[in-house]
C-alpha positions as CSV (number, residue, x, y, z in Angstrom):
1,X,45.9,10.6,73.6
2,X,44.1,8.8,70.9
3,X,44.9,7.0,67.7
4,X,43.5,6.7,64.2
5,X,43.8,4.0,61.6
6,X,45.6,5.2,58.4
7,X,46.3,3.4,55.1
8,X,48.2,3.9,51.9
9,X,48.1,1.9,48.7
10,X,51.2,1.0,46.6
11,X,51.7,-0.9,43.3
12,X,51.3,-4.6,43.9
13,X,54.1,-5.4,41.5
14,X,56.7,-3.8,43.8
15,X,59.2,-6.2,45.4
16,X,59.4,-6.0,49.2
17,X,62.6,-4.0,48.9
18,X,60.9,-1.6,46.5
19,X,57.9,-1.3,48.7
20,X,60.1,-0.6,51.7
21,X,61.8,2.2,49.8
22,X,58.5,3.6,48.4
23,X,57.0,3.6,51.9
24,X,60.0,5.4,53.4
25,X,59.6,8.1,50.7
26,X,55.9,8.4,51.5
27,X,56.7,8.7,55.2
28,X,59.2,11.5,54.5
29,X,56.6,13.4,52.5
30,X,53.9,12.9,55.2
31,X,56.3,14.2,58.0
32,X,57.2,17.2,55.8
33,X,53.5,18.0,55.1
34,X,51.9,17.1,58.5
35,X,54.8,17.2,61.0
36,X,56.8,14.6,62.8
37,X,55.2,15.0,66.3
38,X,54.7,11.5,67.8
39,X,51.0,12.3,68.0
40,X,50.6,13.6,64.4
41,X,48.1,10.9,63.5
42,X,49.6,9.7,60.1
43,X,51.7,6.8,58.8
44,X,54.8,9.1,58.6
45,X,55.4,8.6,62.3
46,X,55.1,4.8,62.4
47,X,58.5,3.2,63.0
48,X,59.3,0.4,60.7
49,X,57.3,-1.7,58.2
50,X,56.2,-5.3,58.8
51,X,55.5,-7.0,55.4
52,X,53.1,-9.9,55.9
53,X,53.1,-12.6,53.3
54,X,49.6,-13.8,54.0
55,X,46.9,-14.4,51.4
56,X,45.9,-11.8,48.9
57,X,42.7,-10.2,50.4
58,X,39.7,-10.0,48.1
59,X,38.9,-6.4,49.1
60,X,40.6,-3.4,50.6
61,X,38.1,-3.5,53.5
62,X,39.0,-7.1,54.4
63,X,42.7,-6.1,54.3
64,X,42.0,-3.0,56.4
65,X,40.2,-5.1,59.0
66,X,43.2,-7.6,59.1
67,X,45.7,-4.8,59.4
68,X,43.6,-3.2,62.3
69,X,43.9,-6.5,64.2
70,X,47.6,-6.9,63.5
71,X,48.9,-3.4,64.3
72,X,49.1,-1.7,67.6
73,X,49.5,2.0,68.3
74,X,53.3,1.8,68.8
75,X,54.0,-1.1,66.4
76,X,55.4,-0.8,62.9
77,X,53.0,-0.3,60.0
78,X,51.8,-3.5,58.4
79,X,51.8,-4.3,54.6
80,X,49.6,-6.9,53.0
81,X,48.4,-7.5,49.4
82,X,44.8,-7.0,48.4
83,X,42.6,-6.3,45.4
84,X,41.5,-2.7,44.9
85,X,38.1,-1.6,43.6
86,X,39.4,-2.2,40.0
87,X,40.4,-5.7,40.9
88,X,44.1,-4.9,40.7
89,X,46.5,-6.4,43.3
90,X,48.1,-3.7,45.4
91,X,50.1,-3.4,48.6
92,X,48.1,-1.9,51.3
93,X,50.1,-0.4,54.2
94,X,48.4,0.7,57.3
95,X,48.3,0.9,61.0
96,X,47.0,2.5,64.2
97,X,48.7,5.9,64.4
98,X,48.9,7.9,67.6
99,X,47.0,11.2,67.5
């Protein structure tokens, strides 16, 4: 089976506790919409969230590249802060999802 990189953005003003809760709600919605099969290919099936307090990345692309190198197929999703295209700081959550 393969894997795909998936990402979701969240308000950068969220605390880590608020981010964890918002991510759990997003996961629930994804599982409801796309299924909870281990190979469904979305963030809803990733177990856990690893919040990394590294630098704020200047672009979403740079954050995605870092997440890609920090997350394995069966690892928790990874969250980092980055600037979106509007220059606003957001939490970017992502990871390699089994498909």
